[in-house]
C-alpha positions in Angstrom: 114.4 92.5 97.5 115.2 92.8 101.3 114.6 89.8 103.4 111.9 91.5 105.4 110.2 92.7 102.2 110.2 89.2 100.9 108.6 88.0 104.1 105.9 90.7 103.8 105.2 89.7 100.2 104.8 86.0 101.2 102.3 86.8 104.0 100.5 89.1 101.6 100.2 86.3 99.0 98.7 84.0 101.7 96.0 86.6 102.5 95.3 87.5 98.9 95.1 83.9 97.8 92.7 83.1 100.6 95.0 80.8 102.5 94.6 83.2 105.3 91.3 84.9 105.7 90.1 87.8 107.9 90.0 86.7 111.5 92.3 83.7 110.9 95.1 83.0 113.3 98.6 82.6 111.8 100.4 79.3 112.4 103.1 79.3 115.1 106.1 81.4 114.2 108.4 78.3 113.8 105.9 76.5 111.6 105.2 79.5 109.4 108.8 80.4 109.0 109.6 76.9 107.8 106.6 76.8 105.5 107.6 80.1 103.8 111.3 79.4 103.8 112.1 82.4 106.0 114.2 83.0 109.1 112.2 83.6 112.3 113.8 87.0 112.6 112.6 88.2 109.1 109.2 86.7 109.8 109.0 88.6 113.1 109.9 91.9 111.4 107.3 91.3 108.7 104.6 90.6 111.2 105.6 93.8 113.1 105.4 95.9 109.9 102.0 94.4 108.9 100.6 95.0 112.3 101.5 98.7 112.1 99.4 99.0 109.0 96.5 97.0 110.5 96.9 93.9 108.3 97.8 91.7 111.3 96.8 91.9 114.9 99.3 90.7 117.4 97.6 89.6 120.7 100.0 89.1 123.5 99.8 85.5 124.9 97.2 84.5 122.3 98.8 84.7 118.8 98.8 86.7 115.6 95.6 87.1 113.6 94.6 88.6 110.3 92.4 91.6 111.0 88.9 92.2 109.6 90.7 94.0 106.6 87.9 96.5 106.8 88.7 99.5 104.5 88.3 102.0 107.3 90.7 100.1 109.4 93.3 99.7 106.7 93.0 103.4 105.6 94.0 104.5 109.1 97.6 103.8 107.9 97.1 106.4 105.2 96.0 109.0 107.8 99.2 108.3 109.6 101.3 109.0 106.5 99.2 112.0 105.6 100.1 113.6 109.0 103.6 114.0 107.7 102.7 116.2 104.8 104.7 119.3 104.0 103.0 122.7 103.8 103.9 122.9 100.1 101.8 119.8 99.3 98.5 121.2 100.7 97.4 122.3 97.2 97.9 118.8 96.0 95.7 117.5 98.8 93.1 120.1 98.0 93.2 119.0 94.3 92.5 115.4 95.3 89.7 116.6 97.6 88.2 118.6 94.8 87.9 115.3 92.8 86.5 113.2 95.6 84.3 115.5 97.7 81.9 116.3 94.8 81.6 112.6 94.0 80.7 111.8 97.6 78.2 114.6 97.8 76.5 113.5 94.6 76.3 110.0 95.9 74.8 111.2 99.2 72.0 113.0 97.4 70.2 109.8 96.7 71.0 108.1 100.0 71.1 110.6 102.8 68.2 110.3 105.2 65.8 113.0 106.2 67.0 112.7 109.8 70.6 113.3 108.7 69.5 116.3 106.6 67.7 117.8 109.5 70.8 117.2 111.7 73.0 119.0 109.2 70.5 121.8 108.9 70.2 122.3 112.7 74.0 122.4 113.1 74.2 125.0 110.4 71.5 127.1 112.0 73.2 126.8 115.4 76.3 128.5 114.0 74.4 131.7 113.3 75.6 134.3 110.9 78.9 135.2 112.5 80.7 132.2 114.0 84.3 132.4 115.0 86.8 130.9 112.5 87.5 128.0 114.8 83.8 127.3 115.2 83.3 127.5 111.4 86.2 125.2 110.6 85.1 122.6 113.2 81.5 122.8 111.7 82.9 122.5 108.2 84.7 119.3 109.0 81.6 117.8 110.6 79.4 118.9 107.8 81.5 117.2 105.1 82.1 114.1 107.3 78.3 113.7 107.7 77.7 113.9 104.0 80.6 111.5 103.2 79.2 109.0 105.7 75.9 109.2 103.8 77.5 108.4 100.5 77.2 104.7 101.2 80.9 104.1 100.4 83.1 103.5 103.4 86.3 103.6 101.4 85.4 107.0 100.0 84.4 108.3 103.4 87.7 107.1 104.9 89.8 108.7 102.1 88.1 112.0 102.6 88.5 111.8 106.3 92.2 111.3 105.8 92.4 114.3 103.5 90.7 116.7 105.9 93.7 117.0 108.2 96.2 118.6 105.8 93.7 121.2 104.6 92.5 122.3 108.0 95.2 124.9 108.5 94.5 126.3 105.1 90.8 126.7 106.0 91.7 128.5 109.3 94.2 130.7 107.5 91.6 131.6 104.9 89.0 132.4 107.5 91.4 134.7 109.3 92.7 136.6 106.3 89.9 136.6 103.6 87.3 139.2 104.3 84.2 137.2 103.2 85.4 133.7 103.9 83.0 133.0 106.7 79.9 134.3 104.9 80.9 132.5 101.7 81.4 129.2 103.5 78.0 129.4 105.2 76.3 130.3 101.8 78.0 127.3 100.1 77.0 125.0 102.9 73.4 126.1 102.6 73.5 125.6 98.9 74.9 122.1 99.2 72.3 121.2 101.8 69.5 122.6 99.7 70.6 120.5 96.7 70.7 117.4 99.0 67.2 118.1 100.2 66.1 118.3 96.6 67.8 115.0 95.9 69.6 116.8 93.0 72.9 114.9 92.6 74.3 117.2 89.9 73.5 120.4 91.8 75.0 118.9 94.9 78.1 117.9 93.0 78.4 121.4 91.4 78.1 123.2 94.8 80.6 120.9 96.4 83.1 121.6 93.6 82.6 125.3 94.0 83.1 125.0 97.7 86.4 123.1 97.6 87.7 125.0 94.6 87.2 128.4 96.3 89.6 127.3 99.1 92.0 126.0 96.5 91.8 129.2 94.4 92.3 131.4 97.4 95.4 129.4 98.6 97.0 129.6 95.1 96.6 133.4 95.2 97.8 133.6 98.8 101.0 131.6 98.0 
């Protein structure tokens, strides 16, 4: 194991064991290095790495703190990695989204507020029957983000938010090249919204599955 990796593991053990808790300030660099049996250089590199993935927060002139460790904060690192996806992995992202999106939609059916349903409905109506592809894709992202936020699970919401980026280009491409893509997307959104209004979790799950799978099926054919 590389020296820096060893330093990262030791700090991780302190956090997992509860020796360091969310919001705690780390001991001085010299003290912590001596306590963990590390060089100050390797400790410094470990702190830098852990700050990049939002485990630690380095405050200039104040010290280094454990962050809140909130799932949404930690999953920002996943979004950074996802941004480096290759085009040939988009189908894999869609396959994962096909698993998670219906689950989030089913969960939202029992939790989403009437006000949120009205907001989703008004946004859908504002699009009209013939929006541009760019308008449709932007609305699609907001539609699914709103539902995921209503699922009551911040981890699931953050995961889906991270998966949206790699599939955006595929959605735009489909809208530009598939003849009925716009009308089909609007129809599926209305069906999902109707199922949510009925508080029918299984219907919401089924329509969300159809919705994501239709993009995935089109992309497989197009490729």
